[in-house]
N, C-alpha and C positions, 0 to 999 in steps of 0.2 A: 097188239098187232105186230107181226114180225117186220123188221126193216126190209126195204126192197133189196134185191140181190146186189144192185150196184153199190150199196153201202159197204160191201165186203171187198170191193175191187182193190187189188194191189198188183204190183209187178211192172213189167216193161210195157210201155204204151207206144203205139205207132199212130201218127196222125194221117188220116186220109183226106183227100180233097173232094170226094164224092160221098154224099150222105148215105146212099144205099150200100156202100162198101164198108160202113162202120158198124161195129158191134154196139156202140153207144154214141148218142149225139149229146154234146156237152156245150153249155153256155157259161161264159165267164161273167161274174158279177162283182160289184164292189165288195170289199171286205165287210162293210157295215150292213150290207143287204142280207135279209134272211135267206137261208138256203137249206136244201135237203141233205147236202153232202159237201164236205170240204176236202180239198186235195192238197197234199204237201208234195211239191216237186222235189224229188231227190236229185242231187247233183252227182252222186257217185253210185254206180251199180253195186248192189248188195244190200242197200238200205231200204229197198222198196218192198219189204216182206209184210209189213203191217197194213191193215185196211186203211185206204186213203193215202197211201204213200206210193207215188208213181215215179218211174224213171222213164223219160222220153227217149226212145231209141230211133235211130235212122234206118234200122233194119226191120222190115216187116216180118221176116222169118223169125227173128228173135222175140217179137212182141207176144205178150200174153193175151192182149186184146187191142182192138183199134177204136179210135174215136174220130168224130168229125166235130169241128168247132162251129157251133151255131152263132148266128149274129144276134139273135134275140132269145130271151128266156121264154120257154113255153111254146116254141114253134110246133112241136109235135111232128109226126110223120105225115 
């Protein structure tokens, strides 16, 4: 089975406050918890080119995609 498309996500990310405005809804979990996808937050622009490497931007126009932080894992739409 092919991995879900979100497993290939990389680039600049903008966080939105409204779930319907997000390309993806994301929940943070403890490092020891099982997960489908792990993200490395890059501190410097230019290092976010590999899958799972994200650079959080304050410019929505510069973002490759948007996310909304979920309070719980598995909330769904």
